[in-house]
C-alpha positions as CSV (number, residue, x, y, z in Angstrom):
1,M,14.3,34.8,-19.4
2,N,11.1,36.2,-17.8
3,N,9.0,33.7,-19.8
4,E,11.3,30.8,-18.5
5,N,10.9,32.0,-14.9
6,H,7.1,32.3,-15.4
7,F,7.0,28.8,-16.9
8,G,9.1,27.4,-14.0
9,E,6.8,29.1,-11.4
10,A,3.7,27.8,-13.1
11,E,5.1,24.3,-13.3
12,N,6.0,24.4,-9.6
13,V,2.5,25.4,-8.7
14,R,1.2,22.5,-10.8
15,V,3.4,20.1,-9.0
16,A,2.4,21.5,-5.6
17,K,-1.3,21.3,-6.4
18,A,-1.1,17.8,-7.8
19,A,0.9,16.7,-4.7
20,G,-1.8,18.2,-2.6
21,V,-4.5,16.2,-4.4
22,V,-2.5,12.9,-4.1
23,G,-1.6,13.6,-0.5
24,V,-5.1,14.3,0.6
25,A,-6.3,11.1,-1.2
26,T,-3.6,9.1,0.4
27,L,-4.5,10.4,3.8
28,L,-8.1,9.5,3.2
29,S,-7.0,6.0,2.1
30,R,-4.9,5.6,5.3
31,V,-7.9,6.7,7.5
32,F,-10.3,4.3,5.8
33,G,-7.6,1.6,5.9
34,F,-7.5,2.1,9.7
35,F,-11.3,1.8,9.9
36,R,-11.1,-1.3,7.8
37,D,-8.6,-2.9,10.2
38,V,-10.9,-1.9,13.1
39,V,-13.9,-3.6,11.4
40,V,-11.9,-6.7,10.6
41,A,-10.6,-7.0,14.1
42,G,-14.1,-6.3,15.6
43,F,-16.0,-8.9,13.5
44,F,-13.4,-11.6,13.0
45,G,-10.8,-11.1,15.7
46,A,-7.5,-12.9,15.2
47,G,-7.7,-16.6,14.5
48,L,-7.8,-19.4,11.9
49,A,-10.1,-17.6,9.5
50,T,-8.3,-14.2,9.6
51,D,-4.9,-15.8,9.2
52,A,-6.2,-17.6,6.1
53,F,-7.6,-14.3,4.7
54,F,-4.4,-12.3,5.3
55,V,-2.2,-15.0,3.8
56,A,-4.5,-15.3,0.8
57,F,-4.7,-11.5,0.3
58,R,-0.9,-11.2,0.6
59,I,-0.4,-12.9,-2.8
60,P,-2.3,-10.5,-5.1
61,N,-1.1,-7.7,-2.9
62,L,2.5,-8.6,-3.5
63,L,1.9,-8.9,-7.3
64,R,0.2,-5.5,-7.2
65,R,3.3,-4.0,-5.6
66,L,5.6,-5.7,-8.1
67,F,3.8,-5.4,-11.4
68,A,1.1,-2.7,-11.0
69,E,2.0,0.3,-8.8
70,G,5.6,-0.9,-8.5
71,S,6.5,-0.8,-12.2
72,L,3.6,-0.4,-14.6
73,T,2.6,3.2,-13.8
74,I,6.1,4.5,-13.7
75,A,6.9,2.8,-17.0
76,V,3.8,4.1,-18.7
77,V,4.1,7.8,-17.7
78,P,7.4,8.7,-19.5
79,V,6.6,6.8,-22.7
80,F,3.0,8.0,-22.9
81,T,4.2,11.6,-22.3
82,E,6.8,11.2,-25.0
83,Y,4.1,10.2,-27.5
84,L,1.9,13.2,-26.4
85,K,4.7,15.7,-26.8
86,K,6.7,14.4,-29.8
87,K,3.8,12.8,-31.9
88,S,0.1,13.4,-31.3
89,R,-2.7,12.6,-28.9
90,E,-4.0,10.0,-31.4
91,D,-0.7,8.2,-31.4
92,A,-0.6,8.3,-27.6
93,V,-4.2,6.9,-27.4
94,E,-3.2,4.1,-29.9
95,L,-0.3,3.2,-27.5
96,A,-2.8,3.1,-24.6
97,N,-5.1,0.8,-26.5
98,V,-2.4,-1.6,-27.4
99,A,-1.1,-1.6,-23.9
100,F,-4.6,-2.2,-22.5
101,T,-5.2,-5.1,-24.9
102,L,-1.9,-6.8,-24.3
103,L,-2.0,-6.3,-20.5
104,S,-5.6,-7.6,-20.3
105,I,-4.5,-10.9,-22.1
106,I,-1.4,-11.3,-19.9
107,L,-3.4,-10.6,-16.7
108,A,-6.2,-13.0,-17.6
109,L,-3.6,-15.7,-18.1
110,V,-1.9,-14.9,-14.8
111,S,-5.2,-14.9,-13.0
112,I,-6.2,-18.3,-14.4
113,L,-2.7,-19.7,-13.5
114,G,-3.0,-18.3,-10.0
115,I,-6.4,-19.9,-9.5
116,L,-5.1,-23.3,-10.8
117,L,-1.9,-23.2,-8.8
118,A,-3.4,-21.9,-5.6
119,P,-2.8,-25.1,-3.6
120,W,0.9,-25.2,-4.4
121,I,1.3,-21.4,-3.9
122,I,-0.2,-21.8,-0.4
123,K,2.1,-24.7,0.4
124,I,5.1,-22.6,-0.5
125,I,4.2,-19.4,1.4
126,A,2.3,-21.0,4.4
127,W,3.4,-24.6,4.7
128,G,2.4,-24.7,8.3
129,F,-1.3,-24.4,7.3
130,T,-1.1,-27.9,5.8
131,K,-1.2,-29.3,9.3
132,N,-4.8,-28.0,9.6
133,P,-6.8,-29.1,6.6
134,D,-9.7,-26.7,7.3
135,Q,-7.3,-23.7,7.5
136,Y,-5.4,-24.9,4.4
137,N,-8.6,-25.4,2.3
138,L,-10.0,-22.1,3.4
139,T,-6.8,-20.3,2.4
140,V,-6.7,-22.0,-1.0
141,F,-10.4,-21.0,-1.5
142,L,-9.8,-17.4,-0.6
143,T,-6.7,-17.2,-2.7
144,R,-8.7,-18.5,-5.8
145,L,-11.5,-16.0,-5.0
146,M,-9.2,-13.0,-4.7
147,F,-6.5,-13.8,-7.3
148,P,-8.4,-11.9,-10.2
149,Y,-7.9,-8.8,-8.1
150,I,-4.5,-8.5,-9.8
151,F,-6.3,-8.3,-13.2
152,F,-8.3,-5.2,-12.1
153,I,-5.7,-3.4,-10.1
154,S,-3.0,-3.7,-12.8
155,L,-5.4,-2.1,-15.3
156,V,-6.1,0.6,-12.7
157,A,-2.3,1.1,-12.7
158,L,-2.3,1.5,-16.5
159,C,-5.1,4.0,-16.2
160,M,-3.2,5.8,-13.5
161,G,-0.2,6.2,-15.8
162,I,-2.3,7.6,-18.6
163,L,-4.3,10.0,-16.4
164,N,-1.2,11.2,-14.5
165,S,0.4,11.9,-17.9
166,L,-2.6,14.0,-18.8
167,R,-2.3,15.8,-15.4
168,H,-5.3,14.2,-13.7
169,F,-4.5,12.8,-10.3
170,A,-7.7,12.6,-8.2
171,A,-9.4,9.5,-9.6
172,P,-6.3,7.2,-9.5
173,A,-5.3,8.5,-6.1
174,L,-8.7,7.9,-4.6
175,A,-8.9,4.3,-5.9
176,P,-7.5,2.7,-2.7
177,V,-10.2,4.5,-0.7
178,I,-12.8,2.7,-2.9
179,L,-11.2,-0.6,-2.0
180,N,-11.3,0.0,1.7
181,I,-14.9,1.2,1.6
182,S,-15.8,-1.9,-0.5
183,M,-14.2,-4.2,2.1
184,I,-15.9,-2.5,5.0
185,A,-19.3,-2.5,3.3
186,A,-18.9,-6.2,2.3
187,V,-18.4,-7.2,6.0
188,F,-21.6,-5.5,7.0
189,L,-23.7,-6.6,4.0
190,F,-22.5,-10.1,3.1
191,R,-21.0,-11.8,6.1
192,G,-24.3,-13.5,6.9
193,F,-24.5,-15.1,3.4
194,F,-21.5,-17.4,3.9
195,D,-20.8,-20.4,6.1
196,E,-17.4,-18.8,6.7
197,P,-18.1,-15.1,7.3
198,V,-14.6,-14.0,6.4
199,T,-15.4,-14.9,2.8
200,A,-17.3,-11.5,2.7
201,L,-13.9,-9.7,3.0
202,A,-12.6,-11.6,-0.1
203,V,-15.8,-10.7,-2.0
204,G,-15.2,-7.1,-1.0
205,V,-11.7,-7.2,-2.4
206,I,-13.0,-8.3,-5.8
207,I,-15.8,-5.8,-5.9
208,G,-13.4,-3.1,-4.8
209,G,-11.0,-4.1,-7.7
210,V,-13.9,-3.8,-10.2
211,L,-15.1,-0.5,-8.8
212,Q,-11.5,1.0,-8.8
213,L,-11.3,0.2,-12.5
214,V,-14.8,1.4,-13.4
215,M,-14.1,4.7,-11.5
216,Q,-11.2,5.5,-14.0
217,I,-13.3,5.1,-17.2
218,P,-15.3,8.4,-17.1
219,F,-12.2,10.4,-16.4
220,L,-10.3,8.7,-19.3
221,T,-13.3,9.4,-21.6
222,K,-13.4,13.0,-20.5
223,M,-9.7,13.3,-21.4
224,G,-10.4,11.8,-24.8
225,V,-9.0,8.4,-24.1
226,K,-11.5,5.6,-24.9
227,L,-9.8,2.3,-24.3
228,R,-10.5,-0.2,-27.2
229,V,-9.0,-3.5,-28.3
230,N,-5.9,-3.1,-30.5
231,F,-3.8,-6.2,-31.3
232,N,-0.8,-4.2,-32.8
233,F,1.6,-5.8,-30.3
234,S,4.6,-4.8,-32.5
235,H,4.0,-1.2,-31.5
236,P,7.4,0.3,-30.6
237,G,5.9,2.1,-27.6
238,I,5.0,-1.3,-26.0
239,K,8.6,-2.4,-26.3
240,K,9.8,0.8,-24.6
241,I,7.3,0.2,-21.7
242,G,8.5,-3.4,-21.4
243,I,12.1,-2.4,-21.3
244,L,11.4,0.2,-18.5
245,M,9.2,-2.2,-16.6
246,L,11.6,-5.1,-16.2
247,P,14.2,-3.2,-14.0
248,A,11.4,-1.5,-12.1
249,I,9.9,-4.9,-11.2
250,F,13.3,-6.0,-10.0
251,G,13.6,-2.7,-8.0
252,A,10.2,-3.4,-6.3
253,A,11.4,-6.9,-5.5
254,V,14.6,-5.5,-3.9
255,Y,12.4,-3.4,-1.6
256,Q,10.4,-6.6,-0.6
257,I,13.7,-8.4,0.0
258,N,14.8,-5.5,2.2
259,I,11.7,-6.0,4.4
260,F,12.3,-9.7,4.5
261,V,16.0,-9.3,5.5
262,G,15.0,-6.9,8.3
263,T,12.4,-9.3,9.7
264,L,14.9,-12.2,9.4
265,L,17.6,-10.3,11.4
266,A,15.1,-9.2,14.0
267,S,14.0,-12.8,14.5
268,F,17.4,-13.4,16.1
269,L,16.8,-10.8,18.8
270,S,14.6,-10.9,21.8
271,V,10.8,-11.6,21.5
272,G,8.9,-8.6,20.4
273,S,11.7,-7.1,18.2
274,V,9.8,-7.8,15.0
275,S,6.7,-6.1,16.4
276,Y,8.6,-3.0,17.6
277,L,10.1,-2.5,14.2
278,Y,6.7,-3.1,12.5
279,Y,4.8,-0.6,14.6
280,A,7.5,2.0,14.3
281,D,7.7,1.5,10.5
282,R,3.9,2.0,10.2
283,L,4.3,5.4,11.8
284,V,7.1,6.5,9.5
285,Q,5.1,5.3,6.5
286,L,2.3,7.8,7.2
287,P,4.3,11.0,6.3
288,L,6.0,9.0,3.5
289,G,2.7,8.0,1.9
290,V,0.9,11.3,2.4
291,F,3.8,13.6,1.4
292,A,6.8,11.9,-0.2
293,I,5.0,9.4,-2.5
294,A,2.4,12.1,-3.3
295,I,5.1,14.6,-4.5
296,G,7.0,11.8,-6.3
297,T,3.8,10.8,-8.1
298,A,2.9,14.5,-9.0
299,A,6.4,15.3,-10.1
300,L,6.9,12.4,-12.6
301,P,4.6,13.8,-15.3
302,S,6.2,17.2,-15.0
303,F,9.7,15.7,-15.2
304,S,8.6,13.6,-18.2
305,D,7.2,16.7,-20.0
306,H,10.5,18.5,-19.6
307,V,12.5,15.5,-20.9
308,A,10.2,14.9,-23.9
309,E,10.5,18.5,-25.0
310,G,14.3,18.7,-24.2
311,R,13.8,21.5,-21.6
312,F,16.6,20.3,-19.2
313,D,17.0,23.6,-17.5
314,E,13.3,23.5,-16.5
315,L,13.8,19.9,-15.5
316,K,16.5,20.9,-13.1
317,T,14.4,23.7,-11.7
318,T,11.4,21.4,-11.1
319,I,13.6,18.7,-9.5
320,S,15.0,21.4,-7.1
321,F,11.5,22.7,-6.3
322,S,10.2,19.2,-5.7
323,L,13.1,18.3,-3.4
324,R,12.6,21.6,-1.5
325,L,8.9,21.0,-1.2
326,I,9.4,17.5,0.1
327,L,11.9,18.6,2.7
328,F,9.6,21.4,3.7
329,V,7.1,18.8,5.0
330,T,9.3,15.9,5.9
331,I,11.9,17.7,8.0
332,P,9.3,19.0,10.5
333,A,7.6,15.6,10.4
334,M,11.0,14.1,11.3
335,I,11.6,16.4,14.2
336,A,8.0,15.9,15.4
337,L,8.3,12.1,15.3
338,I,11.6,12.3,17.3
339,V,10.3,14.6,20.0
340,L,6.8,13.0,20.2
341,R,7.8,9.4,19.6
342,V,6.8,8.2,23.1
343,P,3.5,10.2,23.3
344,I,2.5,9.1,19.8
345,I,3.1,5.4,20.4
346,S,1.6,5.6,23.9
347,V,-1.7,7.1,22.6
348,L,-2.0,4.8,19.5
349,F,-0.9,1.5,20.9
350,Q,-0.5,1.4,24.6
351,R,-3.5,-0.7,25.8
352,G,-4.0,-4.3,26.8
353,A,-0.9,-6.4,26.3
354,F,0.9,-3.4,24.8
355,N,2.4,-1.9,28.1
356,V,4.7,1.0,28.9
357,I,7.8,-1.1,28.4
358,K,6.7,-2.0,24.8
359,T,5.9,1.7,24.2
360,M,9.5,2.6,25.1
361,R,11.0,-0.2,23.0
362,T,8.9,0.8,20.0
363,S,9.8,4.5,20.5
364,E,13.5,3.5,20.3
365,A,12.9,2.0,16.9
366,L,10.9,5.0,15.8
367,L,13.7,7.4,16.8
368,F,16.2,5.7,14.5
369,Y,13.7,5.3,11.6
370,A,12.8,8.9,12.0
371,V,16.3,10.2,11.6
372,G,16.3,8.7,8.1
373,L,12.9,10.1,7.1
374,W,14.5,12.8,5.0
375,A,16.4,10.1,3.0
376,F,13.3,7.9,2.6
377,S,11.4,10.9,1.2
378,L,14.1,12.2,-1.2
379,I,14.4,8.8,-2.8
380,K,10.8,9.0,-4.1
381,V,11.5,12.3,-6.0
382,I,15.0,11.4,-7.3
383,V,13.9,8.0,-8.6
384,S,11.0,9.7,-10.4
385,A,13.6,11.9,-12.1
386,F,15.5,8.8,-13.3
387,Y,12.2,7.3,-14.6
388,S,11.4,10.5,-16.5
389,L,14.8,10.0,-18.3
390,Q,13.6,6.5,-19.1
391,D,16.4,5.1,-16.9
392,T,15.0,2.4,-14.5
393,K,18.2,0.5,-14.4
394,T,20.3,2.9,-12.3
395,P,17.9,3.2,-9.4
396,V,17.7,-0.6,-9.2
397,K,21.6,-1.0,-9.2
398,I,21.9,1.5,-6.4
399,A,19.0,-0.1,-4.5
400,V,21.0,-3.4,-4.6
401,V,24.0,-1.5,-3.2
402,A,21.8,0.0,-0.5
403,L,20.4,-3.5,0.3
404,V,24.0,-4.7,0.9
405,V,24.8,-1.7,3.1
406,N,21.6,-2.4,5.1
407,I,22.5,-6.0,5.7
408,I,26.1,-5.2,6.7
409,A,25.1,-2.3,9.0
410,G,22.2,-4.4,10.4
411,V,24.6,-7.3,11.3
412,I,27.1,-4.9,12.9
413,L,24.5,-2.8,14.9
414,M,21.8,-5.4,15.8
415,F,23.7,-6.8,18.8
416,P,24.9,-3.7,20.6
417,M,21.8,-1.7,19.8
418,K,19.2,-4.6,19.4
419,H,16.2,-3.7,17.2
420,S,17.2,0.0,17.2
421,G,20.3,-1.0,15.4
422,L,18.2,-2.5,12.6
423,A,16.2,0.7,12.3
424,L,19.4,2.8,12.2
425,A,20.8,0.4,9.5
426,T,17.8,1.1,7.3
427,S,18.2,4.8,7.7
428,I,22.0,4.6,6.9
429,A,21.3,2.5,3.8
430,S,18.7,5.0,2.6
431,A,21.1,7.9,3.1
432,V,23.7,6.0,1.0
433,N,21.0,5.4,-1.7
434,V,20.1,9.1,-1.8
435,V,23.7,10.4,-2.0
436,V,24.8,8.0,-4.7
437,L,21.7,8.7,-6.8
438,F,22.3,12.5,-6.3
439,V,25.8,12.2,-7.7
440,I,24.7,10.1,-10.7
441,L,21.7,12.4,-11.5
442,Q,23.9,15.5,-11.5
443,R,26.2,13.8,-13.9
444,K,23.3,13.1,-16.2
445,V,21.5,16.4,-16.2
446,G,24.0,18.8,-14.7
447,K,24.0,20.7,-11.4
448,F,20.4,21.1,-10.2
449,L,20.9,22.2,-6.5
450,K,21.8,25.9,-6.4
451,R,21.9,28.6,-3.8
452,D,18.1,28.9,-3.5
453,F,17.8,25.2,-2.6
454,Y,20.3,25.5,0.3
455,V,18.8,28.7,1.6
456,S,15.3,27.2,1.5
457,V,16.4,24.0,3.3
458,S,18.2,26.1,6.0
459,R,15.0,28.0,6.6
460,T,13.1,24.7,6.8
461,V,15.6,23.3,9.3
462,L,15.5,26.4,11.5
463,S,11.7,26.5,11.5
464,S,11.6,22.8,12.4
465,L,14.0,23.2,15.3
466,I,12.0,26.1,16.7
467,M,8.9,23.9,16.4
468,G,10.7,21.1,18.1
469,V,11.7,23.3,21.1
470,A,8.1,24.5,21.3
471,I,6.7,20.9,21.4
472,S,9.3,19.9,24.0
473,A,8.2,22.8,26.1
474,V,4.5,21.8,25.9
475,I,5.4,18.2,26.9
476,Y,7.5,19.5,29.8
477,F,5.0,22.0,31.2
478,L,1.9,19.8,30.7
479,R,3.9,17.0,32.5
480,W,3.6,14.1,30.2
481,N,3.2,10.8,32.0
482,S,3.2,7.5,29.9
483,Q,1.3,5.8,32.7
484,G,-1.3,8.6,33.0
485,P,-5.0,8.3,32.0
486,F,-5.6,7.9,28.3
487,N,-7.7,11.1,28.0
488,E,-4.9,13.1,29.6
489,R,-2.2,11.6,27.2
490,L,-4.4,12.2,24.2
491,F,-5.0,15.8,25.2
492,I,-1.3,16.5,25.6
493,L,-0.5,14.9,22.3
494,I,-3.1,16.9,20.4
495,V,-2.1,20.2,22.0
496,S,1.6,19.4,21.2
497,I,0.8,18.7,17.5
498,V,-1.5,21.8,17.1
499,I,1.0,24.1,18.7
500,G,3.8,22.5,16.7
501,I,2.0,23.1,13.4
502,V,1.2,26.7,14.3
503,I,4.7,27.5,15.4
504,Y,6.2,25.9,12.2
505,I,3.9,27.9,9.9
506,I,4.6,31.1,11.7
507,S,8.3,30.5,11.8
508,S,8.4,29.6,8.1
509,Y,6.4,32.8,7.2
510,L,8.6,35.0,9.3
511,L,11.7,33.5,7.8
512,K,10.2,34.2,4.3
513,S,10.1,30.5,3.2
514,E,9.2,30.3,-0.5
515,E,7.3,27.1,0.0
516,I,4.9,28.6,2.5
517,A,4.5,31.5,0.2
518,A,3.6,29.1,-2.7
519,L,1.1,27.2,-0.5
520,I,-0.5,30.5,0.5
521,E,-0.7,31.6,-3.2
522,I,-2.4,28.3,-4.1
523,T,-4.9,28.7,-1.3
524,K,-5.7,32.3,-2.4
525,R,-6.3,31.2,-6.0
526,K,-8.6,28.4,-4.8
527,I,-10.6,30.8,-2.6
528,G,-10.6,33.4,-5.5
529,N,-11.9,30.8,-8.0
530,R,-14.7,29.8,-5.6
531,C,-15.7,33.4,-5.0
């Protein structure tokens, strides 16, 4: 029993460390993404050329979300892990080589088709551009130039699945940073070489795709995986990956449909509603990307290990720990977003045409998105548990149910609550998604939420509420004014965030939170190793 507890604790530490690596890399990616947007806006502004670039880049980006990160990685990890645990590393490497060969052929064909069909694709997704031949021709040209990006980024997704299975997370997680740096560098270095300077951005995308793939190779080699050509397409592992991928692709498509439906409904409301929802969603996506997706990515290989070796008690323990860890960071983030919604939006966006009224409208959307942050976050971990069980169908079925709930709730709430109703509908649908998946997962693996989970979450909620009161006090005593000077607003926001973090950490420590203890232990080990 002691050995089992020790194993569970060690696995929890591995998940926490891996989540930390992915989270930091994701944060870096978001920071460089912000700089990239600033550079693009500064050099190219908003006009014909930038519209052409963003439309052209949307196509390979959508394919990336559907076929690469949206399905390929999550299909590879459970199958590759199963081969590692039940067969041998040589068998797993052979599977990787076959997948690499088949995927390269398919992606090459997709890229060629995309280049050939670019004029028709642009007519479908941006028919209005045909009214301006210069804009239409530029968009087609940029689409053809960037379409091969899907080739490189999908192979990066394959490498990510392999490396994550082998418990290496840094190189795949840092890949988006490389893309952003490449695009920024291309603007400074190449824009003068083209008649249309925005072409430099497209060149940066392709160079970034190549560099992201090249970056993975040394780490694969170090792990003993040298990707070679293997035409054994009848390999049983390939069929398994394909079976897992198909529902996952559909699930990623459901997510995109959800976004489209939200935008469609918002278009029936007053002018600005779409933008309010967009800006609020961007703020909610930050903690989701840095914490929730990071923990989900880090947990999937651990879950897959347990399933492959039939250790379902350890699987339940790791699921519980991952959920506790994700709530430990997202509940305080949720409270902070609710309390600081106006100061955050005011500091980030309130300038020029974005006035105080738009700040208030966007903060209303952020409030109702934020109340669902716990659900948005938990979905990432629970879905990873289903993927580890090689069940990608159930999450898709429930996602469709959630989509229907979102549409019905959106239609009911959008008129009395305007755009805030659409944000609340999304949160309600996510809560339904989580609850139904919880019930189904417990039927599959048995009860995995025990007393320690509820005690931990209670401490997290209490610490977060104490933090929320402290932040509210800071806002009150420093006399927040949305129309005050920018430096004053920035100062109050920074002080509020710093005090909130300190109060939360102290409260968690005094309440003997196991999560803060685990993080302190990881920090001590790192310091000890360096010394």
